[in-house]
C-alpha positions as CSV (number, residue, x, y, z in Angstrom):
1,M,137.6,23.1,209.3
2,K,137.3,25.6,212.1
3,N,136.7,24.3,215.6
4,R,133.2,24.7,216.8
5,I,131.3,24.3,220.1
6,I,128.1,22.3,220.2
7,L,125.8,21.9,223.2
8,V,123.7,18.8,222.5
9,S,120.5,18.3,224.5
10,I,119.6,14.6,224.7
11,S,116.0,13.9,225.6
12,I,115.1,11.3,228.2
13,L,113.2,9.2,225.7
14,L,115.3,9.0,222.5
15,V,113.7,8.5,219.1
16,I,113.6,4.8,218.6
17,G,114.0,5.0,214.9
18,L,117.6,6.4,215.5
19,I,118.8,3.4,217.5
20,F,120.7,0.6,216.0
21,V,122.9,-2.1,217.5
22,L,126.7,-2.6,217.1
23,N,129.3,-4.9,218.5
24,N,127.0,-7.9,219.1
25,E,124.4,-5.7,220.8
26,T,126.7,-4.6,223.5
27,K,126.2,-0.9,222.6
28,K,123.1,1.0,221.4
29,T,124.0,4.0,219.3
30,F,122.0,6.8,218.0
31,V,122.7,9.9,215.9
32,I,121.8,13.6,216.7
33,D,123.0,16.5,214.6
34,G,125.4,14.2,212.8
35,I,127.1,13.0,216.1
36,K,127.0,9.3,217.0
37,Y,126.4,8.4,220.6
38,A,126.5,5.3,222.8
39,V,125.0,5.5,226.3
40,N,125.7,3.2,229.2
41,L,124.1,3.3,232.7
42,D,126.0,1.4,235.4
43,G,127.7,-0.7,232.7
44,E,124.5,-1.6,230.8
45,A,123.7,-0.2,227.3
46,T,120.6,1.9,227.3
47,S,118.6,3.9,224.8
48,T,117.7,6.6,227.4
49,V,119.6,9.2,229.4
50,P,118.9,9.3,233.1
51,S,117.3,12.4,234.5
52,K,119.6,14.9,236.3
53,G,120.7,13.4,239.5
54,L,123.2,11.3,241.3
55,Y,125.4,10.2,238.4
56,E,129.0,10.7,237.5
57,V,129.4,11.0,233.8
58,A,132.5,9.8,231.9
59,V,132.8,11.1,228.3
60,I,135.0,9.6,225.6
61,C,134.8,11.1,222.1
62,E,136.5,10.5,218.8
63,N,137.3,13.5,216.5
64,A,136.1,15.9,219.2
65,T,136.6,16.8,222.8
66,G,133.6,16.1,225.0
67,K,132.6,17.2,228.5
68,W,129.4,16.7,230.4
69,D,127.7,20.0,231.4
70,Y,126.2,19.0,234.8
71,D,124.4,22.3,235.3
72,N,122.4,22.0,232.1
73,W,122.6,18.2,231.8
74,K,124.0,18.4,228.3
75,L,127.1,17.3,226.4
76,K,129.5,20.0,225.4
77,L,131.7,19.3,222.3
78,T,134.7,21.3,221.4
79,N,137.7,20.9,219.0
80,M,135.7,19.0,216.4
81,T,138.1,17.7,213.7
82,S,135.6,15.8,211.6
83,E,131.9,15.7,210.8
84,K,132.0,12.0,211.9
85,A,132.5,12.6,215.6
86,S,131.3,10.0,218.0
87,C,131.0,9.9,221.8
88,S,130.4,7.3,224.5
89,L,128.6,8.5,227.7
90,D,128.9,6.3,230.8
91,F,126.6,7.2,233.7
92,T,127.6,5.7,237.0
93,T,125.2,5.9,240.0
94,I,126.9,7.5,243.0
95,T,126.1,7.8,246.7
96,K,125.2,11.3,247.8
97,V,128.0,12.8,249.8
98,N,127.7,16.4,251.1
99,L,130.7,18.4,250.1
100,N,131.5,19.6,253.6
101,D,131.5,16.0,255.0
102,Y,133.7,14.9,252.1
103,I,136.3,17.5,252.8
104,I,136.4,16.8,256.5
105,S,137.0,13.1,255.7
106,L,140.2,14.2,253.9
107,S,141.7,15.6,257.1
108,G,145.4,14.6,257.4
109,Q,145.6,13.3,253.9
110,T,147.9,14.5,251.1
111,Q,146.1,16.4,248.4
112,G,148.2,17.3,245.4
113,T,151.2,19.2,246.9
114,G,149.3,20.0,250.0
115,Q,147.0,18.6,252.7
116,V,143.7,19.2,254.5
117,V,144.6,20.2,258.0
118,N,142.4,20.9,261.0
119,E,143.6,24.4,262.1
120,N,140.6,26.6,263.1
121,G,138.7,24.9,260.4
122,Y,139.5,22.0,258.0
123,R,141.8,23.9,255.6
124,Y,143.5,23.2,252.3
125,E,147.2,24.1,253.0
126,G,150.3,23.9,250.8
127,K,151.7,24.8,247.4
128,N,149.0,23.4,245.2
129,P,146.5,21.2,246.9
130,N,143.6,19.6,245.0
131,N,141.0,22.1,246.0
132,Y,139.7,23.3,242.6
133,I,135.9,23.5,242.3
134,W,133.6,24.4,239.4
135,F,131.4,27.2,240.5
136,N,129.5,29.8,238.6
137,N,130.8,28.2,235.3
138,E,134.4,29.0,236.3
139,L,137.2,27.8,238.5
140,W,137.1,28.6,242.2
141,R,139.2,27.1,245.0
142,I,138.1,25.7,248.4
143,I,139.6,27.5,251.4
144,G,138.2,24.9,253.8
145,V,135.2,23.8,256.0
146,F,134.3,26.0,259.0
147,D,131.9,25.8,261.9
148,E,129.7,28.5,263.4
149,D,132.6,30.2,265.1
150,S,133.8,31.4,261.6
151,H,130.5,32.2,260.0
152,G,127.8,32.5,262.7
153,V,125.4,29.9,261.2
154,T,124.5,27.7,264.2
155,G,125.3,24.1,264.0
156,E,126.5,24.1,260.4
157,N,129.8,23.2,258.8
158,L,130.1,25.3,255.7
159,V,132.5,25.2,252.8
160,K,134.2,28.5,252.1
161,I,135.5,29.1,248.5
162,I,137.4,31.9,246.7
163,R,137.4,32.7,243.0
164,E,140.6,31.5,241.3
165,E,141.1,34.8,239.4
166,S,140.5,38.4,240.4
167,I,137.4,40.2,239.0
168,G,139.5,43.4,238.7
169,G,140.9,46.2,240.7
170,L,138.5,48.3,242.8
171,V,138.6,50.6,245.8
172,W,137.6,49.0,249.1
173,D,135.5,52.1,249.9
174,K,134.9,55.2,247.9
175,S,134.7,57.3,251.1
176,N,138.0,56.0,252.3
177,T,136.7,54.4,255.6
178,N,137.5,50.9,256.8
179,D,134.0,49.9,257.9
180,W,133.2,46.9,255.7
181,S,129.5,47.0,256.7
182,A,129.1,50.4,255.0
183,S,131.7,50.0,252.3
184,S,131.1,50.6,248.6
185,L,132.8,47.2,247.8
186,K,130.5,45.3,250.1
187,S,127.5,46.9,248.4
188,L,128.8,46.1,245.0
189,L,129.7,42.5,245.7
190,N,126.4,41.8,247.5
191,G,124.4,43.8,244.9
192,A,125.4,43.9,241.2
193,Y,127.9,41.0,241.4
194,Y,125.6,38.8,243.4
195,D,122.4,39.5,241.4
196,W,123.1,41.5,238.2
197,E,119.6,41.7,236.9
198,S,118.2,43.1,240.1
199,N,121.0,45.5,241.0
200,K,122.8,46.6,237.8
201,S,121.4,50.1,238.1
202,S,123.3,50.6,241.4
203,V,126.8,50.1,239.7
204,S,127.3,53.8,239.3
205,M,127.0,54.3,243.0
206,Y,129.5,51.7,244.1
207,C,131.9,50.8,241.4
208,Y,135.1,52.8,241.6
209,G,138.6,52.3,240.2
210,Y,141.8,54.0,241.5
211,S,140.1,57.4,241.5
212,T,137.1,57.8,243.8
213,T,135.4,59.9,241.1
214,V,135.9,57.5,238.1
215,P,133.8,54.4,238.1
216,G,135.6,51.1,237.3
217,N,134.4,48.4,234.9
218,C,131.7,46.5,236.9
219,D,129.6,44.9,234.2
220,Y,128.7,41.6,235.9
221,S,126.3,40.4,233.2
222,E,128.7,37.6,232.3
223,I,130.8,36.9,235.4
224,G,128.3,37.7,238.1
225,I,126.7,34.9,240.1
226,N,124.1,33.2,238.0
227,D,120.7,31.8,239.2
228,T,121.9,28.2,239.3
229,Y,124.7,28.9,241.7
230,R,123.1,31.7,243.6
231,S,120.9,29.2,245.3
232,M,123.9,27.4,246.7
233,I,125.2,30.4,248.6
234,Q,124.7,30.7,252.3
235,E,124.2,34.1,253.9
236,V,126.6,34.3,256.9
237,T,128.1,36.6,259.5
238,W,131.3,38.3,258.4
239,Y,133.5,39.2,261.4
240,L,135.0,42.7,261.2
241,R,137.4,43.0,264.1
242,G,140.9,44.1,263.2
243,Y,144.3,44.7,264.7
244,S,146.8,47.6,264.8
245,S,149.9,45.8,263.5
246,T,150.9,43.4,260.7
247,S,153.2,41.6,263.3
248,A,150.9,38.7,264.2
249,T,150.7,35.0,263.4
250,A,147.9,33.3,261.5
251,E,146.3,32.1,264.8
252,N,146.6,35.6,266.3
253,F,144.8,37.1,263.4
254,Y,142.1,34.4,263.5
255,N,141.3,35.4,267.0
256,Y,141.6,39.1,266.4
257,E,139.2,38.9,263.4
258,R,136.5,37.2,265.5
259,T,136.8,37.9,269.2
260,T,139.8,39.8,270.6
261,G,140.5,42.4,268.0
262,T,139.2,46.0,267.9
263,V,137.6,48.4,265.5
264,Y,138.1,52.1,265.0
265,S,135.8,54.5,266.9
266,G,133.0,52.1,267.8
267,R,132.4,50.7,264.3
268,P,130.4,47.4,264.1
269,T,132.3,44.2,264.8
270,E,130.2,42.0,262.4
271,T,127.8,42.2,259.5
272,T,125.8,39.7,257.4
273,G,126.1,39.1,253.7
274,N,126.5,36.6,250.9
275,I,129.8,37.7,249.4
276,G,133.0,38.8,251.2
277,L,136.8,38.7,250.9
278,M,139.5,36.6,252.5
279,Y,140.7,37.2,256.0
280,P,144.4,37.7,256.8
281,S,144.2,34.4,258.7
282,D,143.1,32.6,255.5
283,Y,146.4,33.6,253.9
284,G,148.4,32.8,257.0
285,Y,147.0,29.2,257.2
286,S,147.4,28.6,253.4
287,V,150.9,27.1,253.9
288,L,151.8,23.9,255.7
289,A,153.2,24.4,259.2
290,S,156.1,22.1,258.2
291,S,157.0,24.6,255.5
292,C,156.3,27.9,257.3
293,A,156.3,27.8,261.1
294,R,153.1,29.0,262.7
295,T,155.2,31.3,264.9
296,T,156.0,33.4,261.7
297,N,154.2,36.8,261.6
298,L,152.3,37.5,258.4
299,N,154.5,40.5,257.7
300,S,157.4,38.1,257.4
301,Y,155.8,35.8,254.9
302,G,158.0,37.0,252.0
303,S,160.0,33.8,251.7
304,S,160.0,30.8,249.5
305,S,159.0,28.6,252.5
306,C,156.0,30.8,253.3
307,A,154.4,32.7,250.5
308,G,156.3,30.5,248.1
309,Q,154.4,27.5,249.4
310,S,151.0,29.2,249.6
311,W,148.2,28.2,247.1
312,L,146.3,31.3,248.0
313,Y,148.9,33.9,247.2
314,K,148.5,35.4,243.7
315,A,151.6,37.7,243.4
316,G,149.9,41.0,243.5
317,Y,148.2,43.6,245.6
318,E,145.0,42.1,246.9
319,W,142.3,43.2,249.4
320,T,141.3,41.3,252.6
321,I,138.1,42.1,254.5
322,T,139.9,43.1,257.8
323,P,140.5,46.7,259.0
324,Y,143.8,48.1,260.3
325,S,142.0,49.1,263.5
326,S,144.0,52.0,264.9
327,W,143.3,54.2,261.8
328,P,139.9,55.1,260.2
329,R,140.9,54.4,256.6
330,F,143.5,51.5,256.4
331,V,142.6,48.0,255.4
332,F,144.9,44.9,255.5
333,S,146.0,43.8,252.0
334,L,148.5,41.4,250.5
335,Y,151.5,43.1,248.8
336,N,153.4,41.9,245.7
337,N,156.4,41.1,247.9
338,N,154.3,38.3,249.6
339,I,153.7,40.0,252.9
340,L,150.6,41.3,254.7
341,N,150.5,45.1,254.8
342,Y,147.8,47.7,254.7
343,D,146.4,50.4,252.3
344,N,144.1,53.3,252.2
345,A,140.5,52.0,251.5
346,F,140.3,54.2,248.4
347,Y,143.3,52.5,246.8
348,S,142.5,50.2,243.9
349,N,143.7,46.6,244.7
350,S,142.6,43.4,243.0
351,L,139.9,41.3,244.7
352,R,138.6,37.8,244.6
353,P,135.1,37.2,245.9
354,V,134.7,34.8,248.8
355,L,131.5,33.0,249.8
356,Y,130.2,30.1,251.9
357,L,128.3,27.2,250.3
358,S,125.1,25.9,251.8
359,S,125.5,22.7,253.8
360,S,123.1,21.0,251.5
361,V,125.5,21.2,248.5
362,Y,126.9,17.8,247.6
363,K,129.8,16.5,245.5
364,I,128.8,14.7,242.3
365,A,132.1,14.3,240.4
366,G,135.8,15.4,240.2
367,D,138.9,14.9,242.2
368,G,139.8,18.6,242.9
369,T,142.6,18.8,240.4
370,I,142.6,21.7,238.0
371,S,141.8,19.4,235.1
372,N,139.0,17.6,237.0
373,P,137.6,20.1,239.6
374,Y,134.9,19.1,242.0
375,I,131.4,19.3,240.5
376,I,128.6,20.2,242.9
377,L,124.8,20.2,242.9
378,N,122.3,21.5,245.5
């Protein structure tokens, strides 16, 4: 029998006629669409499913693979091997913990093959830390938690995340200038990618592949930010100062990006928006100092102890948000030899969207591993 996927919606008040008792009344089971269920709430059998809220849900199934869909508050079944599938759902009440506070509490602790380290923000650093998060129905990763010096929102600690996989290769700016505030990529990410239904007509204006005259593939009807997750995104300030060399450390770049760096010919030093890209400093801090000395310049990261120990590096040409400030058209990018370099803004490099989550977002489940990413609600 072919595998099939079923999304099963369980009403809050189940049909009483479907309930019967097994195992000396320790479990109450019911059947929907041929699937047998048993539900427990905080260790007690129940004939109702709690409303969406502060519950971690454990799913155990026979003859199928089950996963709880927290967004839609439904059970997702895959890999069914028999019509006689059965699932046990255990709802456990949890204490509300904001995601930013939770990550800060991990400071100094080992996370997978990395740590959370307080270096100009509480950052995940190392080869493969447990920083996976389920966002927009796909895997993203947590860069860290940052205060207002990094994002401009007064008094807030915000979680910054990056999409695990690239959304494709696009030019940074179709006019080949390194002003992010006016770039075609900023307009695309904060338009059609951020809200497809409202901005899809603008794709032809801003979507460009390697050639500045041939639009790339920017259909974000499936991978663009959806309504549920859009409400979790915080509009922030993106700092646009740059530098005139790749010979600088992670700390140097952090300061250049925000305060001490320059821009070409009086261009703006900051802009606001919902979606951006990584900074060079994010890459620089993505390895543990015990592996890659903080005195190492980012153009010397091409070693097993630096890039080879970075969770953020993806082994390819990838854009950052930061301009190479002594020229009007160059932008810093990661090269496939692991180092920071720069390219013309009209080159087509891969890109991974970066955004900040609202401080109201809280963790509901998961441990940050790839098989059990953090689940969040707002």
